[in-house]
C-alpha positions as CSV (number, residue, x, y, z in Angstrom):
1,M,0.0,0.0,0.0
2,I,1.3,3.4,-0.9
3,I,1.2,5.7,2.1
4,Q,3.0,8.7,0.6
5,D,2.7,9.3,-3.1
6,R,5.6,10.4,-5.3
7,D,4.9,14.0,-6.2
8,I,6.9,16.1,-8.6
9,P,9.6,17.7,-6.3
10,R,9.0,21.3,-5.6
11,V,12.5,22.1,-6.9
12,I,11.4,21.0,-10.4
13,L,8.3,23.1,-10.2
14,K,10.4,26.1,-9.1
15,L,12.9,25.5,-12.0
16,Q,10.0,25.4,-14.5
17,A,8.6,28.6,-13.0
18,L,12.0,30.2,-13.2
19,L,12.4,29.4,-16.8
20,R,9.0,30.8,-17.6
21,R,9.8,34.0,-15.7
22,L,13.3,34.8,-16.9
23,P,14.0,36.5,-20.3
24,L,15.2,34.0,-22.9
25,N,18.5,35.9,-23.3
26,H,19.2,35.8,-19.5
27,P,22.8,34.6,-19.0
28,K,21.8,31.9,-16.5
29,I,19.2,30.2,-18.7
30,Q,21.4,27.3,-19.8
31,V,22.6,26.4,-16.3
32,I,19.0,26.4,-15.1
33,V,18.0,24.2,-18.1
34,D,20.8,21.8,-17.3
35,E,19.7,21.6,-13.6
36,L,16.0,21.0,-14.7
37,N,17.0,18.3,-17.1
38,R,19.1,16.5,-14.5
39,R,16.4,16.7,-11.8
40,S,13.7,15.7,-14.2
41,A,15.7,12.6,-15.3
42,G,16.1,11.7,-11.6
43,H,12.4,12.0,-11.0
44,K,11.6,10.0,-14.1
45,G,14.0,7.3,-12.8
46,E,12.1,7.2,-9.5
47,E,8.8,6.9,-11.4
48,A,10.2,3.8,-13.1
49,L,10.0,2.0,-9.8
50,D,6.2,2.3,-9.7
51,Y,5.5,-0.8,-11.8
52,P,7.8,-3.3,-10.0
53,L,6.6,-2.0,-6.7
54,S,3.0,-2.5,-7.8
55,L,3.7,-6.2,-8.0
56,L,4.2,-6.4,-4.2
57,D,1.3,-7.5,-1.9
58,P,-0.2,-4.2,-0.7
59,K,-1.3,-5.9,2.5
60,K,2.2,-6.8,3.4
61,Y,4.2,-3.8,2.3
62,L,3.8,-0.1,3.1
63,I,5.5,2.4,0.7
64,F,6.7,5.9,1.2
65,H,8.1,8.0,-1.7
66,G,10.4,11.0,-1.3
67,L,10.5,10.8,2.5
68,R,12.6,13.6,4.0
69,L,13.4,13.4,7.7
70,Q,15.5,15.4,10.2
71,I,18.1,13.9,12.5
72,N,19.6,16.4,14.9
73,N,20.3,19.4,12.7
74,N,20.6,17.5,9.4
75,F,18.0,16.4,6.8
76,F,18.2,13.2,4.8
77,Q,15.9,12.0,2.0
78,I,14.9,8.4,1.0
79,D,13.8,7.9,-2.6
80,T,11.5,5.0,-1.6
81,L,11.0,3.4,1.8
82,V,9.3,-0.1,2.0
83,I,8.1,-1.2,5.4
84,S,7.1,-4.8,6.3
85,K,6.7,-6.7,9.6
86,H,10.0,-8.4,8.9
87,F,12.3,-5.6,7.7
88,I,12.5,-2.0,6.3
89,L,14.1,-1.3,2.9
90,L,15.7,1.9,1.8
91,T,16.3,2.5,-1.9
92,E,18.5,5.0,-3.8
93,V,17.4,5.3,-7.4
94,K,19.8,6.1,-10.2
95,N,18.7,6.9,-13.8
96,L,21.9,6.5,-15.8
97,A,22.1,5.4,-19.4
98,G,24.9,3.6,-21.2
99,S,27.4,1.7,-19.1
100,I,28.3,2.3,-15.5
101,Y,31.3,1.0,-13.6
102,F,31.5,0.8,-9.8
103,D,35.1,1.5,-8.8
104,P,35.6,-0.1,-5.4
105,V,39.1,1.4,-5.1
106,F,38.2,5.0,-5.3
107,S,34.5,4.6,-4.3
108,Q,33.2,6.2,-7.4
109,L,30.7,5.4,-10.1
110,I,31.9,6.0,-13.7
111,Q,29.3,6.5,-16.4
112,M,30.4,5.7,-20.0
113,K,28.0,7.1,-22.7
114,D,28.6,8.6,-26.1
115,D,32.3,8.1,-25.9
116,Q,32.4,10.2,-22.7
117,K,33.2,9.2,-19.1
118,I,31.7,11.0,-16.2
119,A,32.5,10.3,-12.5
120,F,30.0,10.4,-9.7
121,P,30.3,9.5,-6.0
122,D,29.4,5.9,-5.4
123,P,25.7,5.8,-4.5
124,Q,26.4,2.9,-2.1
125,I,28.3,5.4,0.1
126,Q,25.3,7.7,0.1
127,L,23.0,4.8,0.9
128,Q,25.1,3.7,3.8
129,R,24.9,7.2,5.2
130,Q,21.1,7.3,4.8
131,E,20.8,3.9,6.4
132,M,22.9,5.0,9.4
133,Q,20.8,8.2,9.7
134,F,17.5,6.3,9.5
135,K,18.6,3.8,12.1
136,N,19.5,6.7,14.4
137,W,16.2,8.4,13.6
138,L,14.3,5.2,14.6
139,L,16.2,4.9,17.9
140,Q,15.5,8.5,18.7
141,N,11.8,7.9,18.2
142,G,11.6,4.7,20.2
143,F,12.0,2.0,17.6
144,S,14.7,-0.6,17.8
145,A,15.5,-4.1,16.6
146,I,14.0,-3.5,13.1
147,P,16.3,-5.0,10.5
148,I,17.3,-2.4,7.8
149,S,18.2,-3.3,4.2
150,S,19.2,-1.0,1.4
151,L,19.5,-1.2,-2.4
152,V,20.8,1.0,-5.2
153,V,18.3,0.6,-8.0
154,I,19.2,1.3,-11.6
155,S,16.0,2.4,-13.2
156,N,17.1,2.0,-16.8
157,D,16.8,-1.7,-17.7
158,K,19.3,-1.2,-20.7
159,T,22.1,0.2,-18.5
160,I,25.1,-2.1,-18.4
161,I,26.5,-2.5,-14.8
162,K,30.2,-3.4,-14.4
163,T,32.7,-3.6,-11.6
164,S,36.1,-5.2,-10.9
165,P,36.3,-9.0,-10.7
166,D,37.0,-9.0,-6.9
167,N,33.9,-6.9,-6.1
168,N,31.7,-10.0,-5.8
169,N,29.0,-8.5,-3.5
170,L,27.9,-5.8,-5.8
171,N,24.9,-7.7,-7.1
172,S,23.5,-7.9,-3.6
173,K,23.5,-4.1,-3.2
174,V,23.0,-2.8,-6.8
175,I,20.2,-4.1,-9.0
176,H,18.1,-3.2,-12.0
177,R,14.5,-2.1,-11.2
178,H,12.8,-5.3,-12.6
179,L,14.7,-7.3,-10.0
180,L,13.3,-5.3,-7.1
181,P,10.3,-7.6,-6.2
182,M,12.5,-10.7,-6.2
183,Q,15.1,-9.0,-4.1
184,I,12.5,-7.9,-1.6
185,H,11.2,-11.5,-1.3
186,K,14.8,-12.6,-0.7
187,F,15.1,-10.1,2.2
188,E,11.8,-11.5,3.6
189,K,13.2,-15.0,3.5
190,S,16.3,-14.0,5.3
191,H,14.2,-12.2,8.0
192,Q,11.6,-15.0,8.7
193,Y,10.5,-13.6,12.1
194,E,8.2,-10.6,12.5
195,N,10.2,-7.8,14.1
196,I,7.4,-5.2,14.4
197,N,3.7,-5.8,15.0
198,D,0.7,-4.1,13.5
199,K,0.4,-1.6,16.4
200,E,4.0,-0.5,16.1
201,I,3.7,-0.2,12.3
202,K,0.7,2.1,12.6
203,K,2.7,4.2,15.1
204,L,5.7,4.3,12.8
205,V,3.6,5.3,9.8
206,R,1.9,8.1,11.8
207,L,5.3,9.4,12.9
208,L,6.8,9.2,9.4
209,K,3.9,11.2,8.0
210,K,4.1,13.7,10.8
211,K,7.9,14.2,10.6
212,H,8.2,14.4,6.8
213,V,9.4,17.8,5.8
214,V,9.1,19.0,2.2
215,A,12.3,20.7,0.9
216,D,11.4,24.3,0.1
217,H,14.6,26.3,-0.6
218,S,14.7,29.6,-2.4
219,I,15.4,28.9,-6.1
220,L,16.4,32.6,-6.6
221,E,19.1,32.3,-3.9
222,R,20.2,29.0,-5.5
223,F,21.1,30.9,-8.7
224,N,22.0,34.2,-7.0
225,L,19.0,36.0,-8.7
226,S,17.0,38.9,-7.4
227,P,13.2,39.2,-7.6
228,S,13.6,42.2,-9.9
229,E,14.9,39.8,-12.6
230,V,11.7,37.8,-12.6
231,R,9.2,38.8,-15.3
232,E,5.9,40.0,-13.9
233,G,2.4,39.7,-15.4
234,V,0.3,37.0,-16.8
235,I,2.2,35.2,-19.6
236,C,0.6,34.2,-22.9
237,D,0.3,30.4,-23.3
238,T,0.4,30.9,-27.1
239,C,3.3,33.2,-27.8
240,N,5.0,33.7,-24.4
241,H,4.3,37.5,-24.4
242,S,3.8,39.3,-21.1
243,P,2.1,41.0,-19.5
244,L,-1.4,40.2,-20.7
245,V,-4.1,42.9,-20.3
246,R,-7.2,42.3,-18.1
247,K,-10.4,43.2,-20.0
248,H,-14.0,42.2,-19.4
249,G,-13.1,39.3,-17.1
250,A,-10.4,37.8,-19.4
251,W,-6.7,38.1,-20.1
252,F,-5.9,39.5,-23.6
253,C,-2.6,39.2,-25.4
254,I,-1.8,42.3,-27.5
255,K,0.7,40.4,-29.5
256,C,-1.1,37.3,-30.8
257,K,-4.7,38.4,-29.8
258,S,-5.4,35.2,-27.9
259,K,-7.2,35.3,-24.6
260,N,-7.9,33.2,-21.5
261,T,-9.9,33.5,-18.3
262,D,-7.6,32.0,-15.7
263,G,-4.1,33.0,-16.6
264,H,-3.7,34.7,-13.2
265,I,-3.8,31.3,-11.5
266,Q,-0.5,30.2,-13.1
267,A,1.0,33.6,-12.4
268,L,0.1,33.4,-8.7
269,I,1.5,29.8,-8.6
270,D,4.8,31.2,-10.1
271,Y,4.8,34.0,-7.5
272,Q,4.4,31.5,-4.7
273,L,7.2,29.2,-6.1
274,L,9.6,32.1,-6.8
275,I,8.9,35.0,-4.5
276,K,7.0,34.0,-1.3
277,P,4.0,32.0,-0.2
278,T,1.7,34.9,0.7
279,I,0.6,37.9,-1.3
280,S,-1.2,41.2,-0.5
281,N,-3.7,43.1,-2.7
282,G,-1.0,45.6,-3.6
283,E,1.6,42.9,-4.4
284,A,-1.0,41.1,-6.5
285,R,-1.8,44.2,-8.5
286,K,1.8,44.9,-9.2
287,F,2.7,41.3,-10.2
288,L,-0.5,40.7,-12.3
289,N,-0.3,44.2,-13.9
290,I,-3.7,45.4,-12.9
291,E,-4.7,48.8,-11.5
292,S,-8.0,48.2,-9.7
293,R,-7.7,46.9,-6.1
294,F,-11.3,45.7,-6.5
295,V,-10.4,43.5,-9.5
296,A,-7.5,42.1,-7.5
297,I,-9.8,41.3,-4.5
298,R,-12.3,39.5,-6.7
299,L,-9.5,37.4,-8.3
300,L,-7.9,36.5,-5.0
301,K,-11.3,35.7,-3.3
302,S,-12.5,33.7,-6.2
303,L,-9.7,31.2,-5.5
304,N,-10.9,30.6,-1.9
305,L,-7.5,31.3,-0.5
306,P,-6.9,31.4,3.3
307,A,-6.6,35.1,4.3
308,D,-5.0,36.8,7.3
309,G,-5.4,40.4,8.5
310,Y,-7.8,43.1,7.8
311,N,-8.5,45.6,5.0
312,K,-5.2,46.8,3.4
313,G,-3.2,44.5,5.7
314,T,-4.9,41.3,4.4
315,T,-2.5,38.7,3.0
316,Y,-3.6,35.6,1.1
317,D,-1.9,32.2,1.4
318,L,-1.0,31.0,-2.1
319,T,0.3,27.5,-1.0
320,K,-3.2,26.2,-1.5
321,L,-2.9,26.8,-5.2
322,T,-0.1,24.3,-5.6
323,K,-2.1,21.8,-3.5
324,Q,-5.1,22.2,-5.8
325,N,-2.8,22.0,-8.8
326,P,0.0,19.7,-7.7
327,H,1.4,19.4,-11.3
328,P,0.6,22.7,-12.9
329,N,3.2,22.1,-15.6
330,P,4.1,18.7,-17.0
331,I,7.8,17.8,-17.0
332,Q,9.0,18.5,-20.5
333,K,12.1,19.6,-22.3
334,P,12.5,23.3,-21.5
335,A,12.9,26.0,-24.1
336,T,16.5,27.0,-24.7
337,T,17.9,30.3,-25.8
338,K,18.0,31.1,-29.5
């Protein structure tokens, strides 16, 4: 049973919003495109686990995706966590094409693709650190004696996995995704006794859901950008012109003459992702490029947003917009500069 779904990471939504809101000739466009492509590939790799995980008995296994927990002052994230009465499994998913070589001497992973070699830190080291952090987290929260297993899962079935001849244990720690159900069954056979009962599992699930913290770092700070560099206004879906003009209850594009009625929703989502989670009437008028405070009030109230304060001091909570529209933009290849 899936307890926590795999959502599109907020950092991807923020990168998409940033690409929408920066001029195409901005000098940092390409580095942002590269970052989005890398993170999108990682998310796609994690999604590739959905099918093999669906083959597991939902009554026996509880699944968390993208779990992020805090231990002392540090956060750690688990791509997929599988809980059973016998053991708990942590997975680290890698979406790498071509051929990959696990170098046990220098603890690195070397990808060979298109006659190029790229070195990465060995994901087994990262997984060992996550396993240690999760064990400490369980102990701090009153859980002990639960066996922990971990796997590096290669999501691309065509990827060739290599290592040195003396690295005989690699296939017990690194697998292709289609082998995941079989490996989980092997873990269960090696842990024949139940180590956690139904009551304890329910307690653990409640605690994991309560302690999960979504990463929400400023994407502008990440790329050393200022809010003044962000394009304001409603953006035309057809020709990318901005700002659109508000007339007779709709948004009009003076460039291509197209119109829509709800362009302000995406603009406010972008504001929440890039600027801050709340907005006042004055800030909404400036960002949406409208003059009338009454029009701004109607637009904000029509979205049934939680509000705080009175009169001119009222602020509206925009986070509800992303909850209503968890995937406002499908992951796709971003536009590049011309």
